[in-house]
C-alpha positions as CSV (number, residue, x, y, z in Angstrom):
1,M,48.0,-43.7,-1.2
2,S,47.9,-40.2,-2.5
3,F,45.6,-37.4,-1.6
4,N,44.2,-35.4,-4.5
5,V,44.0,-31.8,-3.3
6,R,43.0,-30.4,-6.6
7,A,39.9,-32.5,-6.8
8,L,38.9,-31.3,-3.3
9,F,39.2,-27.7,-4.3
10,E,37.4,-28.2,-7.6
11,E,34.4,-29.9,-5.8
12,T,34.3,-27.2,-3.2
13,S,34.6,-24.5,-5.8
14,N,31.7,-25.9,-7.8
15,R,29.5,-26.0,-4.7
16,I,30.5,-22.4,-3.8
17,V,29.7,-21.2,-7.4
18,A,26.4,-23.0,-7.3
19,V,25.4,-21.5,-4.0
20,K,26.4,-18.1,-5.1
21,L,24.4,-18.4,-8.3
22,E,21.3,-19.5,-6.3
23,E,21.8,-16.6,-3.9
24,R,22.1,-14.2,-6.8
25,S,19.0,-15.5,-8.5
26,I,17.0,-15.2,-5.2
27,E,18.4,-11.7,-4.8
28,Q,17.4,-10.8,-8.4
29,V,13.9,-12.2,-7.9
30,Q,13.5,-10.2,-4.7
31,R,14.8,-7.1,-6.5
32,D,12.2,-7.7,-9.3
33,V,9.4,-8.2,-6.8
34,Y,10.4,-5.0,-5.0
35,E,10.6,-3.0,-8.3
36,S,7.3,-4.3,-9.6
37,H,5.4,-3.3,-6.4
38,R,7.3,-0.4,-4.8
39,H,5.5,2.4,-6.7
40,R,2.0,1.2,-5.7
41,I,3.1,0.6,-2.1
42,F,4.8,4.0,-1.8
43,S,1.8,5.7,-3.4
44,I,-0.6,4.3,-0.9
45,A,1.8,4.9,2.0
46,Y,2.4,8.5,0.9
47,H,-1.3,9.2,0.7
48,M,-1.9,7.6,4.0
49,T,0.9,9.4,5.8
50,G,1.1,12.7,3.8
51,N,4.9,12.6,4.4
52,E,7.6,11.3,2.1
53,L,9.9,10.1,4.9
54,Q,7.1,8.3,6.7
55,A,6.0,6.8,3.4
56,E,9.5,5.5,2.8
57,Q,9.5,4.0,6.2
58,V,6.2,2.3,5.7
59,L,7.4,1.0,2.3
60,T,10.6,-0.4,3.8
61,N,8.8,-2.0,6.7
62,S,6.2,-3.5,4.4
63,F,8.8,-5.2,2.2
64,V,10.8,-6.4,5.2
65,K,7.6,-8.0,6.6
66,A,6.7,-9.5,3.2
67,F,10.2,-10.9,2.6
68,A,10.3,-12.3,6.2
69,V,7.2,-14.4,5.4
70,A,8.3,-15.6,2.0
71,P,11.5,-15.2,0.0
72,K,9.4,-14.5,-3.1
73,P,6.2,-12.8,-2.0
74,D,3.4,-12.2,-4.4
75,G,1.3,-9.1,-4.6
76,D,-1.2,-10.3,-2.1
77,A,1.5,-11.0,0.5
78,I,3.0,-7.6,-0.1
79,D,-0.5,-6.0,0.3
80,C,-1.0,-7.8,3.5
81,A,2.3,-6.6,4.8
82,L,1.4,-3.1,3.9
83,I,-1.9,-3.3,5.7
84,A,-0.2,-4.7,8.7
85,E,2.3,-1.9,8.7
86,L,-0.5,0.8,8.2
87,R,-2.4,-0.7,11.2
88,T,0.6,0.2,13.4
89,H,0.1,3.8,12.5
90,F,-3.7,4.3,11.9
91,P,-7.0,3.0,13.1
92,L,-8.2,1.1,10.0
93,T,-11.8,0.2,10.8
94,P,-14.6,2.5,9.7
95,A,-16.3,2.1,13.0
96,E,-13.5,4.2,14.5
97,S,-14.1,7.0,12.1
98,A,-16.4,10.0,12.7
99,P,-19.8,9.7,10.9
100,V,-20.5,11.7,7.8
101,T,-22.3,14.9,8.6
102,T,-21.9,16.8,5.4
103,S,-23.8,16.6,2.1
104,A,-22.5,18.2,-1.0
105,T,-22.7,18.0,-4.7
106,M,-20.0,18.7,-7.2
107,S,-22.5,18.5,-10.1
108,G,-20.1,18.2,-13.0
109,K,-17.4,20.6,-11.7
110,N,-13.8,19.7,-12.5
111,V,-11.6,19.3,-9.5
112,R,-8.0,20.3,-9.4
113,R,-5.6,17.4,-8.6
114,T,-4.0,19.3,-5.8
115,D,-7.4,19.9,-4.2
116,L,-8.2,16.2,-4.5
117,E,-4.9,15.2,-2.9
118,E,-5.4,17.6,-0.1
119,A,-9.0,16.5,0.4
120,I,-7.9,12.8,0.5
121,Q,-5.6,13.7,3.4
122,D,-8.6,15.1,5.4
123,L,-10.5,11.7,5.2
124,P,-10.3,9.5,8.3
125,P,-7.6,6.9,7.9
126,A,-9.9,3.9,7.3
127,E,-11.9,5.8,4.7
128,R,-8.7,7.2,3.1
129,L,-7.3,3.6,2.8
130,L,-10.5,2.2,1.3
131,F,-10.8,5.1,-1.1
132,L,-7.2,4.7,-2.2
133,L,-7.4,1.0,-2.7
134,R,-10.7,1.1,-4.6
135,D,-10.8,4.4,-6.5
136,V,-7.1,5.1,-7.0
137,E,-5.5,1.6,-7.2
138,G,-8.6,-0.2,-8.7
139,Y,-8.9,-3.0,-6.2
140,S,-12.3,-4.7,-6.2
141,S,-14.5,-4.4,-3.1
142,E,-14.2,-8.1,-2.7
143,A,-10.4,-7.9,-2.7
144,I,-10.4,-5.1,-0.2
145,S,-12.7,-7.1,2.0
146,R,-10.3,-10.0,2.0
147,L,-7.2,-7.8,2.4
148,I,-8.4,-5.9,5.5
149,D,-10.6,-8.6,6.9
150,M,-13.8,-6.7,6.8
151,P,-17.2,-7.8,5.5
152,Q,-17.9,-6.6,1.9
153,P,-21.1,-4.7,2.8
154,Q,-19.1,-2.8,5.5
155,V,-16.4,-2.0,2.9
156,N,-19.1,-0.7,0.5
157,R,-20.7,1.5,3.1
158,A,-17.3,2.9,4.2
159,L,-16.5,3.6,0.5
160,F,-19.8,5.4,0.1
161,S,-19.1,7.4,3.2
162,A,-15.6,8.3,2.0
163,R,-16.9,9.5,-1.3
164,I,-19.6,11.6,0.3
165,R,-17.1,13.1,2.8
166,L,-14.6,13.8,0.0
167,R,-17.3,15.6,-2.0
168,G,-18.1,17.7,1.1
169,I,-14.5,18.6,1.6
170,L,-14.0,19.5,-2.0
171,S,-17.2,21.6,-1.9
172,E,-16.0,23.5,1.1
173,M,-12.7,24.2,-0.6
174,E,-14.4,25.5,-3.6
175,A,-16.8,27.7,-1.5
176,S,-13.9,29.2,0.4
177,R,-12.0,29.9,-2.8
178,E,-15.0,31.6,-4.3
179,A,-15.6,33.6,-1.1
180,A,-12.0,34.9,-1.2
């Protein structure tokens, strides 16, 4: 009786190659998922934190959470991971935000992008996130409601509040610029 060593190696080699190909394909899929969502996640994280290093950390933690839940997360899973990560840094319920006390009109004036970015940073965290999701990223109110687990009427009220507050901040910036 002879033992065929070559056959043993060939069978093992074929299994190793197959496993490595599967690992590579999962790795490539994960790389593709990361590349297709990283800009949006970083953008929201940056506008929420106002700091590149913190935004990178939020980005990284969000993807780690998303990939821990599923090896091939979809956009909704990544968004949920982002919201979970942001909740560790910010109060994200409008009830925790200060009420709107300003009224302002921008009546057709153009706003500089830098002023808008600065004004967004002055919004309370919950309103900032809702504004970014709806008016910057284009999420529907219904999608935001599901994502952050908040009734849609409350999302709409908070968005309205954020927009009014933003107009007030921008008006104050314009007034201080004109006074100078």
